[in-house]
N, C-alpha and C positions, 0 to 999 in steps of 0.2 A: 259728319266729321267735325271734330272740335276746331275752333279757330282762336287766334290771339291777335289783339290789337297792339301794335308797337308804336310808341310815340317818342319822337325826338324833339323836344322843345328847346330851341336855342334862343338867343337874344334877338336875332333878326329873321329867323325862319322857324317854321314848325313842319316836321315831316311825319306822316302817318302811313302805316301799312297794315292791312288785314291779311294775315297769313293763315294758311290751312295747315294744321298740325298733323302731318302724314307719317312722321317717324323717319322720313328721308333726310339726308344731309342738306339738300337744297329744298326749302319749303316753298310751295306754290304761293304766289302773291295774288290774292283775289281782288284787292283794291288798294290803291295808293293815292296819296294827296300830298301837296306841298303848299305852304303859304309863305310867301316872301313879304316881309313887312318893311315899310319905310321907302326910302328913295326920294324921288322928286314929288311923289304924291302922298297925301295923308290917307293911309289905308294900306292895302296890300294887293298882291296878285295871288289868286287861288288857282292851282292846277290840280287835276285829278284824272284818274282813269280806272276802268274796270279791267282786270286781267291784263291782256296784251293789247287792248283797244287803244286807239290813238288818244293822246292827251287832249283834254278840254281845258278851257280856262275862263276865268271871270275876274273882275276887279272887286275888291272889298273897300268900302269907304267907312271912315269913322266920323261920327258927328261929335265934335268936342265942345258943344255948347254947354 
């Protein structure tokens, strides 16, 4: 089945979703992720999940040397 990667790149967050192109009105989401940048830390928070699995997360750091 064909898929499509959808990306919403904002100024403080990036959202991604991998959708299955089924021809239905509501497309099944195979994978999704979100990166929230900034805040009190230099870097971001990455959250992701496969299908309906629970969300997982990790921190991202930027080396600005």
